[in-house]
C-alpha positions in Angstrom: 37.0 -19.5 -69.3 37.4 -20.8 -72.9 40.2 -23.1 -71.9 38.1 -24.5 -69.1 35.2 -25.2 -71.4 37.3 -27.0 -74.0 39.0 -29.2 -71.5 35.7 -30.0 -69.7 33.7 -30.8 -72.8 35.6 -33.5 -74.7 33.1 -35.4 -76.8 31.9 -38.8 -75.6 29.8 -41.0 -77.8 28.0 -44.1 -76.4 24.6 -45.8 -76.3 22.8 -45.7 -73.0 19.4 -46.6 -71.7 18.7 -43.6 -69.4 16.1 -44.8 -67.0 13.6 -45.5 -69.7 9.9 -45.7 -69.0 9.3 -46.9 -72.5 12.0 -49.5 -73.3 12.1 -48.5 -77.0 13.2 -45.0 -76.2 17.1 -44.9 -76.0 19.5 -42.1 -75.7 22.9 -41.5 -77.2 25.3 -39.2 -75.4 26.6 -36.7 -77.9 28.6 -34.6 -75.5 29.1 -34.8 -71.8 30.9 -32.7 -69.1 29.0 -29.6 -70.2 28.5 -26.7 -67.8 24.8 -26.3 -67.2 23.5 -26.5 -70.8 20.3 -24.6 -71.0 19.2 -24.4 -74.6 19.6 -26.1 -78.0 18.7 -25.1 -81.6 19.5 -26.8 -84.9 20.7 -25.1 -88.1 18.6 -26.6 -90.9 21.0 -26.4 -93.8 24.0 -28.0 -92.0 22.4 -29.9 -89.1 24.8 -28.1 -86.7 23.5 -27.7 -83.2 23.9 -24.6 -81.1 24.0 -25.3 -77.4 23.8 -22.6 -74.7 26.0 -23.4 -71.7 27.1 -21.4 -68.6 30.1 -19.8 -70.2 29.5 -19.9 -73.9 27.4 -20.9 -76.9 28.8 -24.0 -78.6 28.4 -25.2 -82.2 28.3 -29.0 -82.5 28.7 -30.9 -85.7 26.7 -34.2 -85.1 29.3 -36.4 -86.7 30.6 -39.7 -85.1 32.2 -38.7 -82.8 30.7 -35.2 -82.5 32.9 -32.2 -83.1 32.5 -29.2 -80.8 33.5 -25.6 -81.4 32.9 -22.4 -79.4 30.7 -20.0 -81.4 30.2 -17.2 -78.9 32.3 -16.6 -75.7 32.8 -14.0 -73.1 29.4 -14.0 -71.4 29.3 -12.8 -67.7 27.8 -15.1 -65.1 24.8 -15.0 -62.8 23.3 -17.4 -60.3 19.7 -18.8 -60.5 17.6 -21.1 -58.4 15.7 -21.7 -55.2 17.3 -24.3 -53.0 19.9 -25.6 -55.4 21.6 -22.7 -57.2 23.3 -22.8 -60.6 25.7 -20.6 -62.4 24.0 -19.5 -65.7 25.0 -17.6 -68.7 23.2 -17.7 -72.1 19.9 -19.6 -71.8 17.5 -19.8 -74.8 18.8 -20.1 -78.4 17.0 -20.1 -81.7 17.7 -19.6 -85.4 16.5 -16.5 -87.2 16.6 -17.6 -90.8 19.8 -19.4 -91.7 22.3 -16.6 -91.0 21.4 -15.4 -87.5 21.4 -17.0 -84.1 19.2 -15.5 -81.4 20.5 -15.9 -77.8 18.4 -15.1 -74.7 20.7 -14.1 -71.9 20.8 -15.0 -68.2 24.2 -13.8 -67.4 23.3 -10.2 -66.2 21.1 -8.8 -63.5 17.3 -8.4 -64.1 16.6 -5.1 -65.9 20.0 -5.3 -67.6 19.6 -8.6 -69.6 19.8 -8.6 -73.4 18.6 -10.7 -76.3 21.6 -10.8 -78.6 21.5 -11.8 -82.3 24.7 -13.1 -83.9 25.6 -13.5 -87.5 26.5 -17.1 -88.2 27.8 -19.0 -91.2 27.7 -22.6 -92.4 31.1 -23.4 -91.0 32.6 -23.0 -87.5 34.6 -19.9 -86.8 38.4 -19.9 -86.4 38.0 -17.7 -83.3 34.8 -17.4 -81.2 32.7 -14.3 -81.4 32.6 -12.2 -78.3 29.2 -11.8 -76.6 29.5 -8.0 -77.0 30.0 -8.4 -80.7 26.4 -9.3 -81.5 25.0 -8.0 -84.8 21.9 -6.8 -82.8 21.4 -6.3 -79.1 17.7 -6.0 -78.0 16.7 -4.6 -74.6 17.2 -4.2 -71.8 13.7 -3.9 -70.4 14.2 -1.8 -67.2 11.7 -1.0 -64.4 8.6 0.7 -65.6 4.9 0.5 -66.0 5.0 -2.9 -67.7 7.5 -4.6 -65.4 8.1 -3.2 -61.9 11.6 -4.7 -61.5 12.6 -5.0 -65.1 13.0 -8.2 -67.0 15.7 -10.9 -66.9 16.5 -14.6 -67.4 15.4 -14.9 -71.0 14.7 -18.7 -70.9 13.5 -19.7 -74.4 12.8 -18.3 -77.9 10.3 -19.2 -80.6 10.7 -17.7 -84.0 7.7 -17.1 -86.3 7.4 -15.4 -89.7 6.5 -12.0 -88.3 8.2 -11.9 -84.9 10.1 -13.9 -82.4 9.0 -14.5 -78.8 11.0 -14.7 -75.6 10.0 -16.0 -72.2 11.3 -14.0 -69.2 11.5 -14.1 -65.5 11.6 -10.6 -64.1 8.3 -9.4 -62.6 6.7 -12.4 -61.1 3.3 -10.7 -60.9 3.2 -10.5 -64.7 5.2 -13.4 -66.1 6.0 -11.7 -69.4 6.4 -13.1 -72.8 8.4 -10.6 -74.9 8.1 -10.0 -78.6 10.4 -8.5 -81.3 9.0 -7.9 -84.7 10.9 -9.2 -87.7 11.3 -6.8 -90.6 13.2 -7.7 -93.8 14.9 -10.5 -91.8 16.1 -8.2 -89.0 14.8 -7.9 -85.5 12.9 -4.8 -84.2 12.4 -3.5 -80.7 12.0 -6.1 -77.9 8.9 -5.3 -75.9 6.5 -6.9 -73.3 3.7 -8.7 -75.2 1.7 -11.2 -73.0 1.4 -10.9 -69.2 0.8 -14.6 -68.6 0.2 -14.8 -64.8 -2.9 -12.6 -64.7 -4.4 -14.9 -67.4 -3.5 -18.4 -66.0 -2.7 -17.6 -62.3 0.6 -19.5 -62.4 4.1 -18.2 -62.3 7.1 -18.4 -64.7 6.5 -18.9 -68.5 9.6 -20.8 -69.5 9.1 -23.2 -72.4 7.8 -21.8 -75.7 7.3 -23.0 -79.3 4.9 -22.4 -82.2 2.4 -25.0 -83.4 3.4 -26.6 -86.7 0.9 -24.4 -88.6 2.2 -21.3 -86.9 -1.2 -20.3 -85.7 -0.7 -20.9 -82.0 2.1 -19.8 -79.6 2.5 -22.7 -77.1 3.8 -21.9 -73.7 4.9 -24.1 -70.8 4.1 -22.3 -67.6 6.6 -23.7 -65.1 4.9 -22.7 -61.9 6.5 -22.6 -58.5 9.7 -24.6 -58.3 8.8 -25.9 -54.8 5.3 -27.0 -55.8 4.6 -30.3 -57.5 2.3 -30.8 -60.4 1.5 -27.1 -61.0 2.8 -26.7 -64.6 0.4 -25.6 -67.2 0.2 -25.7 -71.0 -1.1 -22.5 -72.6 -2.0 -21.6 -76.2 -2.0 -18.0 -77.5 -2.7 -16.2 -80.7 0.8 -15.1 -81.8 -0.6 -11.9 -83.5 -2.6 -10.4 -80.7 -1.6 -12.4 -77.6 -5.1 -13.6 -76.9 -5.3 -16.7 -74.6 -6.9 -19.4 -76.6 -6.8 -22.3 -74.1 -5.0 -23.3 -71.0 -4.7 -26.8 -69.4 -3.1 -28.2 -66.2 -0.6 -31.0 -67.1 0.3 -32.6 -63.7 4.0 -32.0 -64.5 6.3 -30.3 -62.0 8.4 -27.8 -64.1 8.0 -27.7 -67.9 11.3 -26.4 -69.2 11.2 -27.1 -72.9 8.6 -27.8 -75.6 9.0 -29.1 -79.2 6.8 -30.6 -82.0 8.0 -33.6 -83.9 8.4 -32.6 -87.6 7.4 -36.1 -88.6 4.3 -36.9 -86.5 3.2 -33.4 -85.3 3.1 -34.7 -81.7 4.1 -32.3 -78.9 6.9 -33.2 -76.4 8.0 -31.6 -73.2 10.9 -31.9 -70.8 10.1 -31.6 -67.1 13.0 -30.3 -65.0 11.2 -31.2 -61.7 12.9 -29.0 -59.2 10.8 -30.5 -56.4 12.1 -34.0 -57.0 14.6 -34.5 -59.8 13.9 -38.3 -59.9 10.5 -37.4 -61.5 12.1 -35.4 -64.3 12.1 -36.6 -67.9 10.8 -36.5 -71.4 7.0 -36.5 -71.9 4.6 -36.7 -74.8 1.7 -34.3 -74.3 -1.5 -35.5 -75.9 -3.8 -32.5 -76.2 -7.5 -32.8 -76.7 -10.4 -30.4 -75.9 -10.8 -32.3 -72.6 -7.3 -31.5 -71.5 -3.7 -32.7 -71.6 -2.4 -36.2 -70.9 1.3 -36.3 -70.1 2.9 -39.7 -70.9 6.4 -40.2 -69.6 8.8 -41.7 -72.1 12.1 -41.3 -70.5 13.6 -40.4 -67.1 16.2 -37.6 -67.2 18.3 -35.8 -64.7 17.3 -32.2 -64.8 16.5 -31.7 -68.5 16.4 -28.1 -69.7 15.6 -27.9 -73.4 14.9 -30.0 -76.6 14.9 -29.6 -80.3 14.1 -31.9 -83.3 16.2 -32.1 -86.4 14.6 -32.3 -89.8 14.9 -36.1 -89.9 13.0 -36.4 -86.6 16.0 -37.0 -84.3 15.5 -35.3 -80.9 18.3 -33.6 -79.0 17.9 -32.8 -75.3 20.1 -30.9 -72.9 20.4 -31.9 -69.2 22.1 -30.4 -66.2 22.9 -33.7 -64.5 24.1 -34.0 -61.0 27.6 -33.3 -59.7 29.1 -32.9 -56.3 32.1 -31.1 -57.7 31.5 -27.7 -59.5 34.9 -28.2 -61.3 33.5 -31.3 -62.9 30.3 -30.4 -64.7 27.7 -33.1 -65.3 25.7 -31.6 -68.2 25.0 -33.6 -71.3 23.7 -33.2 -74.8 21.7 -36.3 -75.6 20.1 -37.7 -78.8 17.1 -39.9 -79.4 16.9 -41.5 -82.9 14.0 -40.6 -85.2 10.7 -42.2 -84.4 8.9 -40.0 -81.9 
């Protein structure tokens, strides 16, 4: 598996206009031929990117050209999707301080999934860590009163000062956001925190982030993958889980959310299962009257996004391929300015 990943992911650096809606928004391909990249996080002190792909978590040094290393390997594999189905492994990634990487898994069956926390350093490893060698393993959340089937497919992670939060897709009647407290820089027990569907009447919390002031937990409720325009944007109190506000967006399937560190504006990627030609990068302008989604860039099945401290935006996309042996995933960059 490791040999396949390294041979399939040789860095390619080029400038490309990827179906722009706003002509000034251009993308640079940092890496291509990635196998279903599903998450991206940025290590503040070094600027290294951690990218979750089907077989492994990569570390990417954003040099010119980019340098890629395998940080964590040995994940099992699962299949996800309605209609098109995709091989998946680790999904969401986030930094817990500067020395730990939180990885939400999708490689196991529901009720067996784990959130793993790995010790990381400032430099790449000589040999990848094994998935089983995590410093902390949280979960699983099996069948019970909270979740009839148990929880799985841990899509995305948001880290706050007191806890981190994980979106999950196990019990569709609940749509859980999970929470693990942070005590002395270490994670506590992972437990169901917010049952989103009874509150907003839409399935599948997927994207999650915290507002710049940390006072709001912001969630992209994906909705049904075969229904257009049903994604919602929800805001919760991160301490007690109270729903503060909820808005329709008109987007098809919000898969990622991030605030610009320079402007404070909120951005989303729409995977758009129902019609991939409508997927892309959007700015979400939120007022008391609602949400206006302005499309900035067309993208082929985008899955996650993250800003670096200079305001550069990195986005992962699945892309389209007719040959499973030749993955079409990419890591893209948009220069600071959003």
